C-alpha positions as CSV (number, residue, x, y, z in Angstrom):
1,M,-17.1,18.2,4.8
2,Q,-13.8,16.8,3.7
3,S,-13.5,14.5,6.7
4,Q,-17.0,13.1,5.9
5,I,-15.9,12.4,2.3
6,L,-12.7,10.8,3.4
7,D,-14.6,8.7,5.9
8,T,-16.9,7.4,3.2
9,V,-14.1,6.8,0.8
10,S,-12.1,4.9,3.5
11,E,-15.2,2.7,4.2
12,Q,-15.4,1.8,0.4
13,I,-11.6,1.2,0.0
14,G,-11.4,-0.8,3.3
15,T,-13.6,-3.5,1.8
16,K,-11.1,-4.0,-1.1
17,A,-8.4,-5.6,1.1
18,V,-6.9,-8.7,-0.5
19,L,-4.9,-11.3,1.4
20,V,-1.3,-11.6,0.0
21,N,0.9,-14.1,1.8
22,G,-1.0,-13.7,5.1
23,I,-1.1,-9.9,4.9
24,N,-4.1,-7.8,4.1
25,F,-3.1,-5.5,1.2
26,I,-4.9,-2.4,-0.2
27,G,-3.5,-0.8,-3.3
28,E,-5.7,1.8,-4.9
29,R,-5.8,4.9,-7.0
30,V,-7.9,7.5,-5.3
31,N,-9.3,10.9,-6.1
32,V,-8.4,13.5,-3.5
33,S,-7.7,17.2,-3.9
34,T,-4.5,17.5,-1.8
35,A,-1.5,15.5,-0.6
36,D,-2.7,16.1,3.0
37,A,-6.1,14.5,2.2
38,L,-4.2,11.5,0.8
39,K,-2.3,11.1,4.0
40,K,-5.5,11.5,6.1
41,L,-7.2,8.9,4.0
42,A,-4.3,6.5,4.6
43,L,-4.4,7.2,8.3
44,L,-8.2,6.6,8.4
45,L,-7.8,3.3,6.6
46,K,-5.0,2.3,8.9
47,E,-7.2,3.0,12.0
48,K,-10.2,1.2,10.6
49,L,-8.2,-1.9,9.6
50,A,-6.4,-2.0,12.9
51,S,-9.6,-1.6,14.9
52,R,-11.4,-4.2,12.8
53,F,-8.6,-6.8,13.3
54,V,-8.3,-6.1,17.0
55,S,-12.1,-6.1,17.7
56,S,-13.0,-9.1,15.6
57,R,-11.7,-12.5,16.8
58,T,-13.4,-14.6,14.2
59,G,-11.7,-15.8,11.0
60,L,-8.0,-15.9,10.4
61,E,-8.0,-12.9,8.0
62,N,-9.0,-10.7,11.0
63,E,-5.8,-11.5,12.8
64,K,-3.5,-10.4,9.9
65,S,-1.5,-7.3,9.5
66,F,-1.8,-4.9,6.6
67,V,-0.1,-2.7,4.0
68,I,-1.8,0.2,2.3
69,V,-0.7,1.9,-0.8
70,L,-2.7,4.9,-2.1
71,A,-1.9,6.8,-5.2
72,A,-3.5,10.1,-6.5
73,D,-3.0,12.4,-9.4
74,I,-3.3,15.8,-7.7
75,E,-3.2,18.7,-10.2
76,G,-1.0,16.6,-12.6
77,K,1.5,15.6,-9.9
78,A,1.9,12.0,-8.7
79,N,1.3,11.5,-5.0
80,V,1.8,8.1,-3.2
81,V,1.3,7.2,0.4
82,V,2.5,3.9,2.0
83,A,1.1,2.8,5.4
84,I,2.5,-0.4,7.1
85,D,1.2,-2.1,10.2
86,E,3.9,-2.2,12.9
87,K,3.9,-6.1,13.0
88,I,5.0,-6.2,9.4
89,I,7.9,-3.9,10.0
90,S,9.6,-6.5,12.1
91,S,8.2,-9.7,10.6
92,K,8.8,-8.8,7.0
93,N,11.6,-6.2,7.5
94,L,9.5,-3.6,5.6
95,D,9.9,0.1,6.1
96,A,7.6,2.7,4.5
97,V,10.4,5.3,4.2
98,K,12.7,2.8,2.5
99,I,9.9,1.7,0.1
100,I,9.1,5.3,-0.7
101,K,12.7,6.4,-1.3
102,E,14.0,3.3,-3.0
103,M,11.0,2.1,-5.0
104,V,8.3,4.7,-5.4
105,A,10.3,8.0,-5.8
106,P,12.4,6.7,-8.7
107,L,9.3,5.4,-10.5
108,I,7.3,8.6,-10.2
109,R,10.4,10.8,-10.7
110,G,10.2,12.5,-7.4
111,G,11.2,12.3,-3.7
112,G,9.6,11.5,-0.4
113,G,10.0,10.6,3.2
114,G,8.2,10.0,6.5
115,Q,8.2,7.3,9.2
116,K,8.6,3.5,9.2
117,T,4.8,3.1,9.4
118,L,3.7,6.0,7.1
119,A,5.6,7.7,4.3
120,S,4.7,9.6,1.2
121,A,6.2,10.7,-2.1
122,G,5.5,13.3,-4.7
123,G,6.7,13.3,-8.3
124,Q,6.1,14.1,-11.9
125,D,5.0,10.7,-13.5
126,V,1.4,9.8,-12.8
127,S,1.6,7.0,-15.3
128,K,3.4,4.7,-13.0
129,F,0.8,4.1,-10.3
130,D,-0.1,0.6,-11.3
131,E,3.6,-0.4,-11.4
132,V,4.1,1.2,-7.9
133,I,1.2,-0.7,-6.4
134,E,2.3,-4.0,-8.0
135,K,6.0,-3.6,-6.9
136,I,4.9,-3.0,-3.3
137,K,2.5,-5.9,-3.4
138,G,5.4,-8.0,-4.7
139,L,7.3,-7.3,-1.5
140,L,4.7,-9.2,0.6
């Protein structure tokens, strides 16, 4: 049942991508029950966006890469996931782990880690989600 809910939510969020300097950006607060569900949602979005851009050859926006930032208040704790398309890692020199450790974790008063394409953080301050999203969007 959780996977069906995440699939539905990923469809809704996937339509909210905005083009920022040639990169499709999604920055959203979401309601999920666990940090694992937040990561799964980010992975679903990443898969959907990647397949949409690969399968569609019409319109320039479909050829662009993407950055996804999802934030959730899970039982009073701040949780943030950053997913970056591999093309962006080299072209814009962005790294999800570096973003999480240097930008997100200090803002939400926590820690995190992961891989260059997908990283997450947990922390104490849920009031900083909008600032987190805007700071990451500003990197593009």
